C-alpha positions in Angstrom: 125.6 96.7 93.6 122.5 94.8 92.7 122.8 91.3 91.4 120.6 89.8 88.7 119.2 91.1 85.5 116.4 93.3 84.1 114.2 92.6 81.1 111.4 94.5 79.4 107.9 93.3 80.0 107.2 93.2 76.3 109.9 90.5 75.9 108.4 88.4 78.7 105.1 88.6 76.9 106.7 87.5 73.6 108.2 84.4 75.1 105.4 83.5 77.6 104.7 80.0 76.2 108.4 79.1 76.3 108.7 80.4 79.9 105.7 78.4 80.9 107.0 75.2 79.4 110.6 75.7 80.8 112.3 75.9 77.4 115.6 77.7 76.7 115.1 81.1 75.0 117.1 84.0 73.6 116.3 87.3 75.2 117.8 90.8 75.7 118.6 91.6 79.3 120.5 94.2 81.3 122.9 93.2 84.0 122.1 94.9 87.3 125.7 94.5 88.3 127.5 96.0 85.4 124.5 97.8 83.7 125.6 96.3 80.4 123.0 95.1 77.9 123.3 91.7 76.3 121.5 88.9 74.5 121.5 85.7 76.4 120.3 82.1 76.0 118.5 81.4 79.3 115.7 79.7 81.1 113.2 82.0 82.9 110.9 81.0 85.7 108.1 82.8 87.5 109.5 81.9 91.0 112.6 80.3 92.7 110.5 77.2 93.1 110.3 76.8 89.3 114.0 77.6 88.8 115.9 77.1 92.1 119.4 77.8 90.7 118.3 81.0 89.0 119.1 84.6 89.7 116.9 87.6 90.3 115.1 89.0 87.1 113.4 92.3 87.4 110.6 92.9 84.8 110.1 96.5 83.8 107.8 98.4 81.5 109.0 100.8 78.8 109.2 103.6 81.3 111.5 101.6 83.5 108.9 101.0 86.2 109.2 97.7 88.0 106.2 95.4 87.1 107.1 92.0 88.6 109.9 89.7 89.7 111.0 86.5 88.0 114.0 84.2 88.0 116.6 83.7 85.2 119.3 81.1 84.7 121.7 82.5 82.0 123.1 79.6 80.1 125.2 81.6 77.6 125.9 85.2 76.6 125.4 85.6 72.9 127.2 88.0 70.6 125.1 89.9 68.1 126.3 87.6 65.2 125.2 84.5 67.2 121.7 85.9 67.9 118.9 85.7 65.5 117.0 88.4 67.4 116.5 91.9 66.1 117.0 93.4 69.5 115.5 96.6 70.8 116.6 97.3 74.3 
């Protein structure tokens, strides 16, 4: 099984300033291990250098085509009631 997570490119675009400044963010992701979708509180980096303890994050477009690779450190999995996102996976 693959380890790491997958995120839609449009979500990365929405939180680009927060990613660039290293802030914690809430985003929807899919686990590549269990294939489950979830909302997480996390930090995202553009490379392992920026987030050395992070896991693989595959960025895909709406067609599921791989666009880029990033790194994610999941700090917490959030239930729907805990998340203020209106999430579209």
